[in-house]
C-alpha positions in Angstrom: -3.0 -54.8 16.7 -3.9 -56.1 13.3 -1.7 -59.0 12.2 0.1 -58.7 8.9 0.6 -61.3 6.2 4.2 -62.6 5.6 4.3 -60.7 2.2 3.3 -57.5 3.9 6.0 -57.9 6.5 8.6 -58.7 3.8 7.6 -55.6 1.8 7.8 -53.4 4.9 11.2 -54.8 5.9 12.5 -54.3 2.3 11.3 -50.7 2.2 13.0 -50.0 5.5 16.3 -51.7 4.5 16.2 -49.9 1.1 15.8 -46.5 2.7 18.5 -47.3 5.2 21.0 -48.4 2.6 20.1 -45.4 0.5 20.5 -43.1 3.4 23.9 -44.6 4.3 25.1 -44.2 0.6 23.9 -40.6 0.4 25.0 -39.4 3.9 28.6 -38.9 2.9 28.9 -35.2 2.2 26.3 -32.7 0.9 26.5 -34.2 -2.6 26.2 -37.9 -1.5 23.0 -38.5 -3.5 24.6 -36.9 -6.6 27.8 -39.0 -6.4 25.7 -42.2 -5.9 24.7 -42.0 -9.5 27.3 -39.9 -11.1 30.3 -42.0 -10.1 29.3 -45.2 -12.0 27.9 -43.1 -14.8 31.2 -41.2 -15.1 33.2 -44.5 -15.1 31.2 -45.8 -18.1 31.3 -42.4 -19.9 35.0 -41.9 -19.6 35.8 -45.5 -20.5 33.7 -45.2 -23.6 35.4 -41.9 -24.6 38.9 -43.3 -24.1 38.2 -46.4 -26.1 36.5 -44.6 -28.9 39.3 -42.0 -29.2 42.0 -44.7 -29.2 40.2 -46.7 -31.9 39.7 -43.6 -34.1 43.3 -42.4 -33.6 44.5 -45.8 -34.8 42.1 -45.9 -37.6 40.5 -49.1 -36.2 36.8 -48.3 -36.3 34.4 -51.1 -35.8 31.4 -52.2 -37.9 29.1 -51.5 -34.9 28.4 -48.6 -32.5 31.2 -49.1 -30.0 29.8 -46.5 -27.5 26.5 -48.5 -27.3 28.5 -51.7 -27.0 30.6 -50.4 -24.1 27.7 -48.8 -22.2 25.4 -51.8 -22.4 28.2 -54.2 -21.3 29.8 -52.1 -18.6 26.5 -51.1 -16.9 25.6 -54.8 -16.8 28.9 -55.9 -15.4 29.0 -53.0 -12.9 25.6 -54.2 -11.6 27.0 -57.7 -11.1 30.2 -56.4 -9.4 28.3 -54.0 -7.1 25.8 -56.8 -6.0 28.7 -59.2 -5.4 30.8 -56.8 -3.4 27.8 -55.4 -1.3 26.6 -59.0 -0.5 30.0 -59.9 1.1 29.4 -57.8 4.2 25.6 -57.6 4.2 25.2 -59.8 7.3 27.9 -58.2 9.4 26.9 -54.6 8.5 23.3 -55.2 9.5 24.1 -57.3 12.6 22.1 -55.0 14.9 18.9 -55.4 12.8 18.9 -59.2 13.1 17.7 -58.9 16.7 14.2 -58.0 15.2 12.4 -61.3 14.4 10.8 -59.7 11.3 14.3 -59.1 9.7 16.0 -62.2 8.3 19.7 -62.2 7.2 18.7 -62.8 3.6 16.6 -59.6 3.7 19.8 -57.6 4.1 21.2 -58.9 0.8 17.9 -58.4 -1.0 17.7 -54.8 0.3 21.2 -54.1 -1.1 20.3 -55.7 -4.4 17.2 -53.5 -4.7 19.4 -50.4 -4.1 21.7 -51.5 -6.9 18.8 -52.1 -9.3 17.6 -48.6 -8.5 21.1 -47.1 -9.2 21.4 -49.1 -12.4 18.0 -48.1 -13.6 18.9 -44.4 -13.1 22.1 -44.8 -15.0 20.3 -46.5 -17.9 17.8 -43.6 -17.9 20.6 -41.1 -17.9 22.2 -42.6 -21.0 18.8 -42.9 -22.7 18.1 -39.2 -21.9 21.5 -38.1 -23.3 20.9 -40.2 -26.4 17.5 -38.6 -26.8 19.0 -35.0 -26.4 21.7 -35.6 -29.0 19.4 -37.6 -31.3 21.6 -40.7 -30.8 20.2 -44.1 -31.7 20.4 -45.7 -28.2 17.4 -48.0 -28.2 18.2 -51.7 -28.6 17.1 -53.8 -31.5 15.4 -56.3 -29.2 14.3 -54.5 -26.0 12.6 -57.6 -24.5 15.7 -59.8 -24.8 18.0 -57.0 -23.4 15.6 -56.7 -20.4 15.6 -60.5 -20.0 19.4 -60.5 -20.0 19.6 -57.9 -17.2 17.0 -59.7 -15.1 18.7 -63.0 -15.7 22.0 -61.5 -14.7 20.3 -60.1 -11.6 19.2 -63.5 -10.5 22.6 -65.0 -11.3 24.2 -62.2 -9.2 21.9 -62.9 -6.3 22.8 -66.6 -6.3 26.6 -65.9 -6.4 26.2 -63.1 -3.8 24.2 -65.3 -1.4 26.8 -68.1 -1.7 29.7 -65.7 -1.1 28.0 -63.9 1.8 27.3 -67.1 3.7 30.8 -68.4 3.0 32.5 -65.1 3.9 30.9 -65.2 7.4 32.8 -68.3 8.2 35.8 -67.9 5.9 36.8 -64.2 5.6 39.3 -65.0 2.9 36.4 -65.5 0.5 35.5 -61.8 0.7 39.1 -60.7 0.0 39.3 -63.1 -2.9 36.2 -61.6 -4.5 37.6 -58.1 -4.4 40.9 -59.3 -6.0 39.2 -61.2 -8.8 36.7 -58.5 -9.7 39.2 -56.6 -11.9 40.2 -59.9 -13.6 36.6 -60.7 -14.3 36.2 -57.3 -16.0 39.0 -58.1 -18.4 37.9 -61.7 -19.1 34.1 -61.2 -19.4 33.8 -59.7 -23.0 32.8 -56.3 -21.6 35.1 -54.3 -23.8 35.2 -56.5 -26.9 33.0 -58.9 -28.8 34.1 -62.5 -28.5 34.1 -62.9 -32.2 37.0 -60.5 -32.4 39.3 -62.8 -30.5 41.3 -65.8 -31.8 39.5 -69.2 -31.7 41.9 -70.4 -29.0 41.0 -67.5 -26.7 37.3 -68.0 -27.5 37.4 -71.6 -26.4 38.8 -70.6 -23.0 36.6 -67.6 -22.3 33.3 -69.3 -23.0 33.8 -71.2 -19.7 33.2 -67.8 -18.0 29.4 -67.6 -17.5 29.6 -63.8 -17.5 30.8 -63.9 -21.1 27.5 -65.5 -22.1 25.5 -62.8 -20.3 27.6 -60.1 -22.0 27.2 -61.7 -25.4 23.5 -62.1 -24.9 23.0 -58.4 -24.0 25.3 -57.2 -26.8 23.7 -59.4 -29.4 20.2 -58.3 -28.4 21.2 -54.6 -28.3 23.3 -54.3 -31.5 22.0 -55.5 -34.9 25.6 -56.2 -36.2 26.2 -58.8 -33.4 24.6 -62.1 -32.7 24.2 -64.9 -30.1 26.4 -67.5 -31.7 28.5 -67.9 -28.5 25.6 -67.8 -26.0 25.0 -71.2 -24.4 21.6 -70.8 -22.6 21.7 -74.2 -20.9 25.1 -73.3 -19.5 23.8 -70.0 -18.2 20.9 -71.7 -16.6 23.1 -74.2 -14.9 25.3 -71.4 -13.5 22.2 -69.6 -12.3 20.4 -72.4 -10.7 23.4 -74.2 -9.0 24.7 -71.3 -7.0 21.2 -70.2 -6.1 20.2 -73.6 -4.9 23.4 -74.2 -3.0 23.3 -70.7 -1.5 19.7 -71.1 -0.4 20.4 -74.5 1.1 23.4 -73.3 3.0 21.5 -70.3 4.2 18.6 -72.4 5.4 20.9 -74.8 7.3 23.0 -72.0 8.8 20.5 -69.2 9.4 20.6 -69.5 13.2 24.4 -69.5 13.2 24.4 -66.5 10.9 22.2 -64.6 13.4 24.1 -65.6 16.5 27.6 -65.3 15.0 
């Protein structure tokens, strides 16, 4: 047999894990593949409609496109939330595959992240297509910075997810805590509102949440009427590197225990 390089093995493993995760997600009922994309899309769409209708009924229109604001923020947050929640049980759900030496525990997390990137990309394309059909100005003012914001958020999500998945294997309370705090993070992460609209006292508290900086970065790059005044890039970098480094270090030290546990 012809020996394969490590990168080829990694690519083959990721392809297999991606197809396995996709198959598991779409195997629930005849419309599993449809609901995989429609459910998060519908969540964003109905939240946008509810918020816009409430604002208009109260005569509280904003000076920027609120539909674009909600879509860009909620899609980004939903990606983070999905990666975090799927990472919690990645090791235990794929326990049987770890008997193959080509499959490493960390591969199972990466496979789930790739699936979520695929789902998020489809949702973004759906919104773009709808905007194009109705001649709605949906393109961001700075496409490159919006793309960088999503990629940076992806790396941040991977670091937090890895840290949580390793910890949850030894302390199951961590996984339960993540699910409880997900809703609170949605409210406190500037997904539904720009930070500038809040009182200064609230701004000073919320800027400690790293997700707020990601949301403000994406919103500021997407909508011309908003800016990056609250975005602290060194703070975001610290919150990205630290969990990633600690998570990789813990994983390296505990990989054998993760496989045998």
